[in-house]
C-alpha positions in Angstrom: -13.6 -10.7 -3.8 -17.1 -9.3 -4.4 -19.1 -9.2 -1.4 -22.4 -7.0 -2.3 -26.1 -7.7 -3.9 -25.9 -8.2 -6.4 -22.8 -9.5 -7.2 -20.7 -7.0 -10.0 -19.7 -9.9 -12.8 -17.2 -11.6 -12.2 -13.1 -11.1 -14.5 -13.9 -13.3 -17.0 -17.2 -12.4 -17.7 -17.8 -10.8 -20.9 -19.3 -6.9 -19.1 -16.4 -7.6 -16.8 -15.6 -3.4 -16.6 -19.2 -3.0 -15.3 -17.9 -4.3 -11.6 -18.0 -1.4 -8.9 -15.0 1.0 -8.2 -13.5 -0.4 -5.2 -10.5 2.2 -5.0 -9.6 5.0 -7.5 -6.4 6.9 -8.3 -7.4 9.0 -11.1 -4.7 11.1 -10.6 -2.7 8.1 -11.4 -5.0 6.7 -14.4 -5.7 4.0 -13.2 -9.3 1.8 -11.4 -9.5 -1.8 -9.6 -13.3 -2.9 -9.2 -14.7 -5.6 -7.0 -13.7 -8.4 -9.2 -9.8 -7.4 -9.3 -9.7 -5.8 -12.4 -7.5 -3.1 -13.1 -9.1 -0.7 -15.1 -6.7 2.5 -16.6 -8.0 6.1 -18.2 -6.9 5.3 -21.2 -9.0 2.1 -21.5 -6.8 -0.5 -21.0 -7.3 -3.0 -18.6 -5.6 -6.0 -16.6 -7.2 -9.2 -15.2 -6.7 -10.6 -11.8 -4.6 -13.2 -13.5 -2.8 -11.2 -14.9 -3.3 -10.7 -18.7 -4.0 -7.2 -19.9 -6.7 -5.5 -22.5 -5.7 -3.5 -25.2 -7.2 0.4 -24.7 -11.3 -0.6 -26.3 -11.6 3.6 -26.6 -15.0 4.0 -29.0 -14.4 6.1 -32.2 -16.3 9.4 -30.9 -19.5 10.3 -32.1 -20.2 10.2 -35.9 -20.8 13.4 -38.1 -22.8 13.3 -41.1 -22.0 15.6 -44.2 -24.7 16.9 -45.7 
């Protein structure tokens, strides 16, 4: 699916969500990546083979008590 250089990571690689966005739909909360992965605003994903990846948000900035 990827035709630009350097090529995007495949949907099977650990950094698959670093692929280029080819179609963005912010009003609906999702984007299609060059490698066929659909990413959602909540950080969930649907891979091209139909597998899903649950949201993997960070915990936010750490605060240190004084």
